[in-house]
C-alpha positions as CSV (number, residue, x, y, z in Angstrom):
1,M,-13.4,-11.6,-6.6
2,S,-9.7,-11.2,-6.1
3,I,-8.1,-7.7,-6.2
4,P,-4.3,-8.1,-6.8
5,S,-3.2,-4.8,-5.4
6,I,-5.1,-5.1,-2.1
7,N,-4.2,-8.7,-1.8
8,S,-0.5,-7.9,-2.3
9,G,-0.7,-5.1,0.3
10,L,-2.4,-7.3,2.9
11,T,0.1,-10.2,2.2
12,G,2.9,-7.8,2.7
13,I,1.5,-6.6,6.0
14,H,1.0,-10.1,7.2
15,N,4.5,-11.2,6.1
16,G,6.1,-8.1,7.6
17,L,4.3,-8.7,10.9
18,D,5.4,-12.4,11.0
19,N,9.0,-11.4,10.3
20,L,8.9,-8.6,12.8
21,K,7.7,-11.0,15.5
22,H,10.4,-13.5,14.6
23,D,13.2,-10.9,14.7
24,A,11.9,-9.4,17.9
25,N,11.9,-12.8,19.5
26,E,15.5,-13.4,18.4
27,I,16.5,-10.1,19.9
28,A,14.7,-10.8,23.2
29,T,16.1,-14.3,23.4
30,A,19.7,-13.1,22.8
31,V,19.3,-10.3,25.4
32,A,17.7,-12.7,28.0
33,K,20.6,-15.2,27.5
34,G,23.2,-12.5,27.7
35,D,24.5,-13.6,24.3
36,E,27.6,-11.8,23.4
37,S,27.2,-12.4,19.6
38,T,26.8,-8.8,18.5
39,S,26.8,-9.7,14.8
40,D,23.6,-11.9,15.2
41,L,22.0,-9.2,17.3
42,A,22.9,-6.5,14.8
43,K,21.5,-8.6,11.9
44,S,18.2,-9.0,13.8
45,L,18.0,-5.3,14.6
46,V,18.6,-4.4,10.9
47,D,16.0,-7.1,9.9
48,L,13.6,-5.5,12.4
49,N,14.0,-2.2,10.7
50,T,13.5,-3.8,7.3
51,D,10.3,-5.5,8.5
52,G,8.9,-2.2,9.7
53,R,9.6,-0.6,6.3
54,Q,7.9,-3.6,4.5
55,I,4.8,-3.1,6.7
56,E,4.8,0.7,6.0
57,A,5.1,0.1,2.2
58,S,2.4,-2.5,2.3
59,V,0.0,-0.2,4.2
60,K,0.6,2.5,1.5
61,V,-0.4,-0.1,-1.2
62,V,-3.7,-0.8,0.7
63,Q,-4.3,3.0,1.2
64,A,-3.7,3.7,-2.5
65,Y,-6.2,1.1,-3.4
66,R,-8.8,2.5,-1.0
67,H,-8.2,6.1,-2.2
68,G,-8.5,5.0,-5.9
69,A,-11.8,3.1,-5.0
70,V,-13.2,6.2,-3.3
71,I,-12.3,8.5,-6.3
72,F,-13.9,6.0,-8.7
73,R,-17.0,5.7,-6.6
74,I,-17.4,9.6,-6.5
75,I,-17.0,9.7,-10.3
76,Q,-19.4,6.9,-10.7
77,E,-22.0,8.7,-8.6
78,Q,-21.4,12.3,-9.7
79,L,-20.4,11.8,-13.4
80,P,-21.6,8.4,-14.6
81,E,-21.6,9.7,-18.2
82,R,-17.8,9.9,-18.0
83,L,-17.3,6.2,-17.4
84,V,-16.9,3.8,-20.3
85,L,-16.9,0.1,-19.6
86,L,-14.1,-1.7,-21.5
87,G,-14.5,-5.2,-20.0
88,Q,-15.4,-6.9,-16.8
89,N,-14.6,-4.3,-14.1
90,V,-12.4,-2.3,-16.5
91,Y,-13.4,1.3,-17.0
92,I,-11.8,4.3,-18.5
93,I,-12.7,7.8,-17.3
94,I,-13.4,10.4,-20.0
95,F,-12.5,13.9,-19.3
96,S,-12.9,16.6,-21.9
97,R,-10.4,19.5,-22.2
98,L,-11.7,22.8,-21.0
99,E,-11.7,25.3,-23.8
100,I,-10.7,28.7,-22.5
101,S,-10.7,31.6,-25.0
102,P,-8.1,34.4,-24.5
103,D,-11.1,36.8,-24.3
104,N,-12.5,35.1,-21.2
105,N,-11.0,36.7,-18.1
106,S,-12.9,34.7,-15.6
């Protein structure tokens, strides 16, 4: 079974790490050679920061999926009558409104 959100997050982490490794290697190579091309070095430093942000965002996608799955599992275990199956692995959660009368002070 493929889960698009988690696959997207994991792919983003993988790509971000690959790019991070590439940019870090370019910086290390330029420094080791004593390369005076500051524009290339600056570009690699900016890319390195962008790679870190991509990884952070992708981790948040994976975390959001995990939190959603945990919440769903709790509802499934504690309130199974609230789940309605719409299709294969597609559920809706039914919550009723609480009726509070003005007389009820609790």
